C-alpha positions in Angstrom: -1.8 -19.5 8.2 -2.5 -17.3 11.1 -0.2 -15.9 14.0 1.3 -13.3 11.5 3.3 -15.6 9.4 1.1 -15.3 6.2 -0.7 -12.1 4.8 -4.0 -12.1 3.0 -3.0 -9.6 0.7 -4.7 -7.9 -2.6 -2.4 -7.0 -5.3 -2.8 -4.3 -7.8 0.3 -5.1 -10.5 1.5 -2.6 -13.0 -0.5 0.1 -11.7 0.6 3.8 -12.6 3.6 5.1 -13.8 4.4 6.8 -10.7 3.4 3.4 -8.6 4.2 0.3 -9.7 2.4 -1.7 -7.5 -0.2 -1.3 -4.5 -1.1 -4.1 -2.0 -3.2 -3.7 0.9 -3.2 -6.5 3.7 -7.0 -7.4 4.6 -6.0 -9.1 8.1 -3.2 -6.2 9.2 -4.9 -2.9 7.6 -1.8 -2.6 6.1 -1.3 -0.6 2.5 2.1 -1.4 0.9 3.3 0.9 -1.8 5.9 -0.1 -4.4 7.6 2.2 -6.7 9.0 2.2 -10.4 12.4 2.0 -8.5 11.2 -0.7 -6.4 11.2 1.1 -3.1 8.7 -0.6 -1.0 6.6 2.1 1.7 4.5 0.5 4.1 1.7 2.2 6.1 -0.9 1.2 8.7 -3.4 0.7 9.8 -5.0 2.2 6.8 -8.8 1.8 6.0 -9.7 -0.6 3.1 -11.7 2.3 1.5 -8.4 4.4 0.9 -6.9 1.5 -0.8 -9.9 1.2 -2.8 -9.8 4.8 -3.5 -6.3 4.7 -4.6 -6.5 1.7 -6.9 -9.9 3.0 -8.6 -7.9 7.2 -9.0 -7.6 8.5 -12.4 -4.5 10.6 -10.6 -3.2 7.9 -8.1 0.0 9.5 -7.4 -2.1 12.8 -6.7 -4.1 10.7 -3.9 -1.2 9.0 -2.5 0.5 12.4 -1.8 -2.3 14.1 -0.6 -3.8 11.7 1.4 -1.5 9.0 2.4 1.9 10.1 2.5 2.6 12.0 6.0 -1.5 11.5 6.9 -0.8 7.3 7.8 1.6 6.3 9.9 4.5 4.6 8.2 6.0 1.1 9.5 8.8 -1.3 9.2 8.1 -4.5 8.1 11.2 -6.8 9.0 12.3 -8.4 5.7 11.4 -6.5 3.3 13.4 -3.8 1.7 
């Protein structure tokens, strides 16, 4: 569905001990990081290459801390915690 009502998200679930899920919306370039306690953080715009690097990283938490958190704009998404 177009018009911003549906997302085309690629998910990596049960990702690592520090990141429970990692998602990427290929239409909006939105990165979704879900932590073990259920907290979600959304960042956009994030290039697919960064999502790909995170999804293949040996130490994804470190890569997230050093290259995403505070480096890409964090956004609020209505309807999601």
